[in-house]
N, C-alpha and C positions, 0 to 999 in steps of 0.2 A: 131527789133520790137520797136515801140515807144508807150508810154501810152498817151492817149488823153481823153478828156471829151466831151460827147455830150451836146447839149444845155439843155437837161433835167437833167444834172448832173451825168448821168451814165458813168462810166469809161469803156474804151475799149482799146484794143491793136491793132495796125495796122502794117503791114509789110511795112516799109518805102521803100523797093525796088520797090514796085508797085505804088508809088506816081508818077503821071504824072504832075499834076498841083496843086498849092495852090493859092487860090484867096480870096480876101476879098470884099464882096459886101452886106451889111456891115459885115455879119458874115463870119468867115473863112470857106471856102469850099474846101475840098480836093477831087480831082478826081483821081481815080486809073486807071491803064492802061486798065482794063476791063470795064471802063465806070461807075462803081459805084461811088457815091458821098457821102461824109460824111460832115456834118456841125458840127463844134467843137467850144468850148469856147476859146481855145487857140488862140493867135494872130498869124498871118501869119509868122512873124519873129521867134516866139517861135517854131512853127512846123518845120521851116527850120533848126533852131539850133538843135532840137531834132533829126531830120533826119541826119544832118551832124555828130553828135556825134555817132549815130548808124553806119553810114558808116565808120567812123574812127575805131570803135570797131571791125568791121568785116573786117577791113583793105582794104576797097575799095578806101578810100581817104587817102592821105598823111597827116601828122600832120600839114602842113602849109596851107591847103586849107581854104580859107576864104568864099567861096560861091559867090564871086563876079567875074565878068569878068574883064579882064585887062582894058577895057574901063571905068569901074566904079571906078577903083582905083585911 
């Protein structure tokens, strides 16, 4: 689970396992696998970092995961 902030300042927690996409136009919008969308104050890279930390904590990702494809490195 990751803690995020809605645009109105209200804090909430989301299960990062259900994140399908994270987009910025211009606000950060998270789309879940069920189609629900959340607009948050955090930047796209912050949400990605929080999700990666969560994945490591529940041991889905190895400690060396950077979040980038080999083409981007």
